[in-house]
N, C-alpha and C positions, 0 to 999 in steps of 0.2 A: 748360648742357645736361648732363643726367644721363648717367652712364655706362651704356650698354646692357648691359654685362657687369659686374654687381655684384661687389664684392670677395668673396673666399672667405669672409670673416667674416660677411658679410651672408647668403650662401647657407646657412651653418651655422645662423645665428639663425632663418632662415625654416624650416629643417627641424626645428629644436627646437620652434618654435611649433606647427607642424603635428602633430608627434608628441604634444605635450601635449594638443592638442585631441582627437585620436583616443583618447588614454588616458582623458581625462575622459568622453568619450562611451561608451567601453567599460564604465567603472565604472558609469555611470548605467544602461546597458542591463542589466548583470548585477544591478543592485539592484532591478529590477522583478520582483515575485513571479511565478512561473510560473502559467499558467492551470490551474485545478483540472481533473483528469481526471474524466470522467463514466462511471460504471459502467453496463454494459448493464442494461436493465430486466428484471426477472424476470416474464415474461408469465404464469407460472402463478399467482403470488401477487398480480398486479396487480388492483386493483378489489375489489369486495365478494366475500366467500366464504361458503359455508355451513360453519359450524363444528360439530363433534361430530354428524356425520350419523346416528349410531346412536340418538340421542335421538328422531329422527322415527319410529323403528321400535319403541321400547320402550313399556312400559305407560303412561308419562306423555307419550306423543307428542302428546296433545291440547293440552298446554301450549304447544307450539311449532309445531303444524301450520300455523297461519295464516301463518307466515313463508314458507311455500313458495309462497303465492299470487303473490308478486312475481317468482318465477322461471319462471312458466308463460307461454307465448306468449300474446299479447293475444287472439288469436282463440278461445282455449279457457279463458281465465282465469276468466271468470264461471261457466262450467260446473264447472270444477274446484272453485271456492270453494263452490258450492252443494252438490255431492256430498260434498265434504270435511265441510261442516257437518252434512249429514244423517248420514253414516257415524259421525262422532264423537258424534252426538247420539242414536244408536240405543240404546234402553233395553229393548225387548221381546225381544231376542235371537231374531229369526226364523230359521227353517231356511234355510240358505244357498241351496239350489237354488230354494226358493220365492221368496226375495227377489230372486235374480238374474233371475227371470222377470218381475218387475215392470218398469214403465217406467223407474224410476230404476236398477234393476239392469242393464237393458240399456244404458242410457246409461253406467253405470260401466264395463262391459266394453269398450265402444267407446272411452271416454276412456283407460282404462288401455292399450289397444292403441296409441293415438295417442301417449301420453306415452312409451311404451316405445321408440318409434322417433324420439323427439325428442332433446333435449339431455341431458347427463349429470344436470343438476339435475332435469329432468323425469322421468328414469328413477328418481331417488330419490323423487320425488313419487308416481310410480306404485306403488313399493313401500310407501310410507306408506299409501296407500289399501288395498292388498292386505292388509297386516298388520292394519289396523283392521277390514277385512272379516272376517278370521279371528278377531278378538277379539269382534266384535259380533254374530256369527251362530253358529248351531249346525250343525256338520258331523260330529259324532260319529255313528257308525253306529247306525241304529235297532235295537232289540232283536229285533223280529219281522219286519218287512217291509224290503225293500231296493229302492230305486228302480233303474231301468235303469243309471243312472250315479250312483254313490254321491257324496254331497256332498264328501267328502274328495278323491275323484278329480278333481272339478271344480276345487276349490281348488288341488290339486296341479298341474293343467294350467296354471292361470294363473301359478303360480310357475315352472313349467318354461319357459313362454314367455319370462319375464323372464330367466331364467338362460341360455337359448339365445341371447338377444340381447346380454346384458351380462356374463355370467359371466366370460368370458376377458378382455374389454376392461376390465371393472370391476375385476378383480383387479390390474390395473396402474395404477389410477387412485386418487389419494389420497382422493377423495370416496366412491368406490363399493367400495373394497377390502373393508372390514369388512362393509358391507351384503351384498356378494356371498357372503362366507363364511357369514354368518348365514342367508341365504336358501337356501344349499345344505343347511344343517342342517334348516331348517324344512321345506323340500321333502321331504327324506328322512323326516322325522317324519310329515308329513301322508300321504305315500304308505304308510308303515307302518301308520297308522291304517286306511287303505283296505284294505290287505292283510289286516288282522285283523278285518275287518268282520263276518263271520258269527259267530253264537253258537258254532257247531261248525265247526272247520276254518278254513282261510284261503283267500283269493282270490289265485291265482297271477299274474293279469294285472297288477294294480298293482305288485306286487313286481318282476316281470320288466321292466316298463316303466321303473320307477325305476332298476333296476340297470343296464339298458342305457344309459340316458341319462347317469347319473352316471359310469359307466365311461368313456364318451366324453368327458364334460365335464372330468373330473379326470385323464384319461389314465392310468388305473390299469393297471398291467402293466409289462412290460419297456420300457426306454427312458426318455426324458425326460418328466417330468410337464408338464402344462399350467401356466400361471401360476396359475390357480385351484387346481389340484391341489397346487402348491407351498405356497400359503397354507394350505390345509386340512391338509396334512401338518404344517406348522409349528405350527398352533394346535390341531389335533384329530387328532394322529397315531394315538392308540389307536383312535379311532372309524374312521379310515381303514383301519387294519390289520384291524379286524373286518369292514369292508365287503369287503375282499378275500377273506374266508373264505366258507364255505358255510352257516353256521348263523346265521340271523336277521341278515343283513348290514346292515340299516338300523338295528339296535338302538343301535349306538354313536352314530350321528348323532342319532337320536331322543332319546336320553338327554341329549346335550349341548344339543340344542335346548330341551328342557324345563328344563334348568338355567338357560339364558339367558332363556327366555320361559315361565315356569311356568304362565302363564294360558292357553297355547295348547293346550288339551285338546279343543276342539271341542264342549264341553258348556257350557250356560248356567250361570252361577253359581247 
């Protein structure tokens, strides 16, 4: 019969075996490589992106404009494609107001309004259409007669609507920041053209309208500037300083706009 109380030496051997087993197990566990940590996903950069957005507003925009089709909501994609192709295919340089009264011109204004209230990519697409409209039509003031609303004023109103919707938000967005600054310059330039429309003298209404709107949009004056105002200050400080003065306040913005877009004169080539 075995002794129910093993000798001390047996108990020692049992403890040593147990300790050895635990030691081997610990070494094995420590030898397993740790699981790789997973970095959080960057939701801003995830998925397809529109690169170099200013190319859609420049004189070579026609080379890339078709890329925007895929970013338009399905229910208006075909209309956007059709009007995009027509605008970038215009060769006769019609007068802006006359073209906007056509069926396609009316459809364009409605589409631009819808895109402006859509996604950020659609907001860029709306600008691409407006910039091409400015290139492909004539809005330079007539030498003798003047319509009740000058074509430059109509173009300026379309640009102002976009800035009112996206100017401040776009200034804080990687996709729309540069387009928002560029559109500020172009808007001021277009309204300056409207201001200087008559052969003799100037029209005060377009100047005052532009000055009031830009003062609010850029937060010109004492206190903190708007996000758009900060960008304009950084990139076009001299033009902004002139805007704050009393003599030809839109001239600095207009000159900078023509430096960037020399073809935006409102006159057919």
